[in-house]
C-alpha positions in Angstrom: -10.2 -17.2 -11.2 -10.0 -16.7 -7.2 -10.7 -13.1 -6.1 -10.3 -11.0 -3.3 -12.3 -8.1 -2.6 -11.4 -5.5 0.1 -14.1 -2.9 1.1 -14.5 -0.2 3.8 -16.6 2.6 4.5 -16.5 5.7 6.8 -18.7 8.4 8.1 -17.3 11.7 9.7 -19.7 12.0 12.5 -21.3 8.7 12.6 -24.1 9.7 11.3 -22.1 12.2 9.0 -20.7 12.7 5.9 -19.8 9.2 4.5 -18.4 7.1 1.7 -17.3 3.5 0.6 -14.4 2.3 -1.1 -13.5 -1.2 -2.2 -11.4 -3.1 -5.0 -11.0 -6.3 -6.1 -7.5 -8.1 -6.8 -6.4 -11.3 -8.4 -5.5 -13.3 -5.7 -2.4 -15.3 -6.9 -0.5 -12.0 -8.1 -2.2 -9.5 -6.2 -2.8 -7.2 -8.9 -5.7 -4.8 -8.6 -8.5 -5.7 -11.0 -11.1 -3.1 -10.2 -11.7 0.0 -7.6 -15.2 1.5 -6.7 -15.8 4.2 -4.5 -19.0 6.9 -3.6 -20.1 9.2 -1.8 -23.0 8.8 0.6 -24.3 11.8 1.9 -24.1 13.6 5.0 -26.5 11.6 7.6 -25.3 8.6 6.8 -23.8 6.0 9.6 -20.2 3.8 9.4 -22.0 0.7 9.4 -23.8 1.5 6.2 -21.0 2.9 4.5 -19.5 -0.6 5.3 -22.3 -2.5 3.9 -22.2 -0.6 0.7 -18.4 -0.8 -0.1 -19.1 -4.8 0.4 -21.8 -4.6 -2.2 -19.8 -2.0 -4.5 -17.0 -4.9 -4.2 -18.6 -7.8 -4.7 -20.5 -6.2 -7.8 -17.3 -5.4 -9.0 -15.9 -9.0 -8.7 -18.4 -10.9 -10.0 -18.8 -8.9 -13.0 -14.9 -9.7 -13.6 -15.6 -13.3 -13.5 -19.5 -14.5 -12.5 -17.6 -17.7 -11.3 -14.9 -16.8 -9.3 -13.9 -18.0 -5.8 -14.4 -15.2 -3.6 -12.8 -14.1 -0.5 -14.0 -10.7 1.4 -11.4 -8.6 3.2 -12.6 -5.9 5.9 -11.9 -4.2 8.9 -15.5 -4.0 10.6 -16.1 -7.0 12.8 -19.9 -6.1 12.5 -20.1 -6.7 8.8 -18.0 -9.8 8.6 -19.7 -11.2 11.8 -23.3 -10.7 10.3 -22.2 -11.8 6.9 -21.0 -15.0 8.1 -24.2 -15.7 10.4 -22.3 -15.3 13.6 -24.4 -12.0 14.5 -27.7 -11.4 14.0 -28.7 -8.2 12.3 -31.6 -6.2 14.4 -31.0 -3.1 12.2 -33.7 -3.2 9.3 -31.4 -0.9 7.3 -28.3 -3.0 7.7 -30.6 -6.0 6.8 -31.8 -4.7 3.5 -28.2 -4.2 2.7 -27.1 -7.7 4.0 -29.7 -9.0 1.6 -28.7 -7.2 -1.4 -25.2 -8.3 -1.0 -26.7 -11.8 -1.0 -28.4 -11.5 -3.6 -25.1 -10.7 -5.6 -23.3 -13.6 -4.2 -26.1 -16.0 -5.1 -25.6 -19.4 -3.9 -21.9 -19.2 -4.1 -19.5 -20.0 -0.7 -17.6 -16.8 0.4 -15.0 -16.5 2.6 -15.2 -13.4 5.0 -12.0 -12.3 6.9 -11.8 -9.7 9.3 -8.5 -7.9 8.9 -6.8 -4.8 11.1 -7.2 -1.4 9.6 -3.8 -0.8 9.0 -4.4 -4.1 6.6 -7.3 -2.2 4.8 -5.8 1.0 3.9 -6.1 0.8 -0.1 -10.0 0.6 0.9 -10.0 3.3 3.0 -8.0 5.5 1.0 -10.7 5.3 -2.0 -13.4 5.7 0.4 -11.7 9.2 1.6 -11.2 10.0 -2.0 -15.0 9.8 -2.5 -15.8 11.6 0.5 -13.4 14.4 0.0 -14.2 14.9 -3.6 -18.5 14.2 -3.0 -18.3 12.1 -6.0 -17.5 8.6 -7.5 -14.6 6.6 -8.6 -15.0 3.3 -10.7 -11.8 2.5 -12.3 -11.2 -1.2 -14.5 -8.1 -3.1 -15.2 -7.6 -5.4 -17.7 -6.9 -8.9 -17.1 -3.9 -9.8 -19.4 -3.2 -13.2 -20.2 -0.1 -14.7 -18.4 2.6 -16.9 -19.0 2.0 -20.3 -18.6 3.5 -21.3 -15.4 5.9 -24.7 -15.0 4.9 -27.3 -12.2 5.7 -26.5 -9.2 7.5 -29.7 -8.1 10.2 -29.5 -11.1 12.8 -27.8 -8.6 12.5 -24.5 -10.3 10.4 -22.8 -7.5 8.0 -21.4 -9.9 4.8 -19.8 -8.7 2.8 -16.7 -8.5 5.1 -13.6 -8.8 3.5 -12.3 -5.2 2.8 -15.8 -3.7 3.1 -16.1 -0.1 5.5 -14.4 2.4 9.0 -15.2 1.6 8.4 -16.7 -2.2 10.9 -15.8 -4.9 9.5 -15.0 -8.2 9.2 -18.0 -10.8 8.8 -17.0 -14.0 11.4 -17.2 -16.8 12.8 -13.9 -17.5 12.9 -14.9 -21.1 9.6 -16.8 -21.6 8.3 -15.9 -24.9 5.3 -13.5 -25.2 5.9 -11.8 -22.0 4.0 -8.7 -21.4 5.3 -5.5 -20.3 3.3 -5.7 -17.2 4.6 -8.9 -16.5 8.2 -8.2 -16.5 7.1 -5.3 -14.5 5.4 -7.5 -11.7 8.4 -9.4 -11.5 10.6 -6.3 -10.9 8.5 -5.3 -8.2 8.4 -8.5 -6.7 12.3 -9.2 -6.6 13.7 -8.0 -3.4 17.8 -8.2 -4.7 19.9 -5.6 -5.5 23.6 -4.2 -5.7 24.1 -2.7 -2.3 27.2 -2.7 -1.1 26.9 -2.1 2.5 27.3 -5.0 4.7 23.8 -7.0 6.2 25.4 -6.4 9.9 25.5 -2.8 9.6 22.8 -2.1 12.2 19.1 -1.1 12.3 18.1 0.6 9.2 16.2 3.8 9.5 13.6 4.4 6.5 12.7 7.8 5.9 10.0 8.5 3.4 9.9 12.1 2.2 6.4 13.3 0.4 6.5 16.5 -1.0 3.6 18.5 -0.4 0.9 19.0 -3.3 0.5 22.1 -5.2 -0.6 25.1 -3.4 -2.7 28.1 -4.6 0.7 30.0 -5.2 2.4 27.5 -7.3 0.9 28.9 -10.7 2.0 32.3 -9.7 5.4 30.8 -9.7 6.3 33.2 -6.7 9.0 32.1 -3.6 7.1 30.5 -1.2 9.3 29.3 1.5 9.3 28.8 5.4 7.1 31.4 6.5 3.8 30.0 8.5 1.2 29.4 7.6 2.2 30.0 4.1 -0.7 29.2 1.1 -2.6 26.3 1.7 -3.1 23.2 -1.0 -5.0 24.0 -4.3 -8.1 21.6 -5.3 -5.1 19.9 -7.2 -2.7 19.6 -4.7 -5.5 18.1 -2.0 -6.1 15.4 -5.0 -2.3 14.9 -5.7 -1.9 14.7 -1.4 -4.6 11.9 -1.6 -2.9 10.2 -4.6 0.6 9.8 -2.9 -0.9 8.4 0.3 -2.8 5.4 -1.6 0.6 5.2 -3.6 2.3 4.8 -0.4 0.2 2.2 1.2 0.8 0.2 -2.2 4.5 0.6 -2.2 4.3 -1.1 1.5 2.7 -3.9 -0.1 5.7 -4.3 -2.9 8.7 -6.3 -1.9 11.1 -4.6 -4.1 10.7 -1.3 -2.0 11.4 -3.4 1.3 9.1 -1.2 2.7 7.8 -1.5 6.4 4.3 0.0 7.6 5.6 3.8 8.7 5.9 3.9 12.5 5.7 7.7 12.3 4.3 10.8 10.5 6.3 13.9 10.6 5.3 17.4 8.7 7.0 20.4 7.9 5.0 23.2 10.2 3.2 25.2 7.0 -0.1 24.7 6.2 0.6 23.3 2.4 2.9 20.5 4.3 0.6 19.7 7.1 -2.4 19.3 4.8 -0.5 16.8 3.0 0.7 15.1 6.0 -3.1 14.8 7.0 -3.9 13.0 4.0 -1.1 10.7 4.6 -2.3 10.0 8.0 -5.7 9.3 7.2 -4.3 6.5 5.0 -1.6 5.3 7.1 -3.6 5.7 10.7 -1.4 8.0 12.3 -1.0 11.3 14.3 1.0 14.5 12.5 3.8 15.5 14.5 5.2 18.7 13.4 9.3 19.0 13.1 10.5 22.5 12.0 13.8 20.8 10.7 12.1 19.7 7.5 10.6 23.7 7.0 11.2 25.0 3.4 14.2 27.2 2.8 13.2 30.6 4.2 13.4 33.0 1.2 13.3 36.1 3.9 12.0 39.1 1.9 11.6 37.1 -1.4 8.7 35.2 0.3 5.6 35.8 -1.7 7.2 37.8 -4.6 7.4 36.4 -8.3 10.8 36.0 -9.7 10.2 39.1 -11.8 9.6 41.2 -8.7 12.6 40.0 -6.6 14.9 40.6 -9.8 13.6 43.9 -10.2 14.7 44.9 -6.4 17.7 42.6 -6.1 19.1 42.7 -9.5 20.3 39.0 -10.5 19.2 37.8 -7.3 17.5 34.7 -8.7 20.4 33.7 -10.8 23.2 34.2 -7.9 20.5 32.2 -5.5 20.4 29.3 -8.1 23.9 29.0 -8.8 25.6 29.7 -5.4 24.5 27.6 -2.7 26.0 30.1 -0.4 24.0 33.1 -1.8 21.3 34.4 1.1 18.3 36.2 0.3 17.8 39.1 2.1 16.3 37.8 5.4 16.0 34.1 4.5 18.7 31.4 4.6 21.3 29.8 2.2 21.1 26.3 0.6 24.1 25.6 2.5 22.6 26.5 5.6 19.1 24.2 4.4 21.2 21.4 4.3 23.2 21.7 7.6 19.5 22.0 9.2 18.1 19.1 7.3 21.4 16.9 8.1 20.9 17.7 11.9 17.2 16.5 11.5 17.6 13.6 9.8 20.1 12.6 12.3 17.8 13.4 15.0 15.0 11.4 13.7 17.1 8.6 12.7 18.5 8.1 16.2 15.1 8.6 18.0 13.6 5.8 15.6 16.3 3.4 14.7 15.1 0.5 12.8 11.6 2.2 12.2 10.1 3.7 8.9 9.1 7.7 9.5 7.2 9.2 6.9 7.8 13.4 6.5 5.5 15.8 4.5 8.3 18.3 3.3 9.0 20.7 0.4 11.2 20.5 -2.3 14.3 22.0 -1.2 14.4 20.2 2.1 13.7 17.1 0.1 16.7 18.2 -2.2 18.7 18.5 0.7 17.8 15.4 2.2 18.7 13.3 -0.6 21.9 15.0 -1.4 23.2 14.6 2.1 22.5 11.0 1.5 24.4 10.7 -1.4 27.4 13.2 -0.4 26.4 15.7 -3.3 27.4 19.2 -2.8 24.5 21.7 -2.7 25.4 23.2 -5.8 24.2 19.8 -7.5 20.8 19.7 -5.7 19.2 20.9 -8.3 20.0 18.1 -10.2 17.5 16.4 -8.5 13.9 16.7 -9.5 11.0 16.7 -7.2 7.6 17.0 -8.0 4.7 17.8 -6.3 3.1 15.1 -3.8 6.2 13.0 -5.1 7.8 9.9 -3.0 11.4 10.0 -2.0 12.8 6.8 0.2 16.1 6.7 1.9 17.1 4.0 4.1 20.1 5.2 7.0 22.4 3.0 8.5 23.7 3.3 12.3 27.1 3.2 10.8 26.5 5.8 8.6 25.8 3.8 5.4 22.9 5.6 3.2 20.8 4.2 0.3 17.9 6.1 -1.8 15.9 3.8 -2.6 13.5 5.9 -5.1 13.0 9.6 -6.0 10.4 11.5 -7.4 7.3 8.6 -7.4 4.3 9.8 -8.1 0.9 8.2 -7.9 0.1 6.5 -11.4 
């Protein structure tokens, strides 16, 4: 097999809280075969963490195939240059780690490749997962038999589903014995669609709305609106946000989504949205900017109250709110007003970022409003859109007013 190891490590403080992350891909189709990550403690340097990621990735690759042809991709110039023999290793701790890495490799030749940090986000996300959870990750994905490929010179264009940039999938879609995983990979590698919008309609702005993870109020079934700071993420919500960040990085690598690496990261001003945005920012190497246009619907006096408490004070209030988009909770705003606010915010973002990709950490209702605006659906229909915690929703906006909903309610895994 031909395998690629992607590895990274980080230390918050250098030395400080540290962890490593690594994954192994099958080179010809980009499929992830193994993921490894581990917490290293609170007095570890970046370089030690990076070497630890390299060792973990190499061990995982050798476990998959002891005879595999390997390449290693890392954003650490120091580790890549030292392992390539271009730089001397003066630090005795790093020398021991480098020797351990070489012992895993044995006498095989390995190609070490330095990549920018933005191209190593999957390994970085794994390191952050281990660092935040003070634990380890060990996930393996079975290697499935592939359908036989046709000869490359038969005029069919056959080849790897992922292949090199610009190549089209080459498997026969009716191949006997094809697995479901094969079919999914072919679909993901296909960029065609049924869009009716003309190709010369001006720059396209891509909007990625990520609902925040579950908050400490979620299980209480209370109205949590746009009041700042509002409840924080729960432990589950924090993990959901991290998983969404890793999934969003993966989506940039799947041609079907047509999702370029994000240029801008915005967030609602609430605490739970900002915490979600911070997880996204760590994976995307972006700073968070606050945009109140994407704040959650204001529930006024209802905020922090359960549905039963609201109904006790405002009989049938919850029912009216759910079925009448013009109904205004006392001191709050109607769903219709939320739609107008979100529409203005979307237009402002699109105009200021023509042709770019913008990620927004938002809420259930503001995400529903954005989807509704894109589809031209009235506010009374927005509860038809399911928006799970930490779900990813992608819209594309053309200069001439065309819109496309690429996906909704996509969650990691």
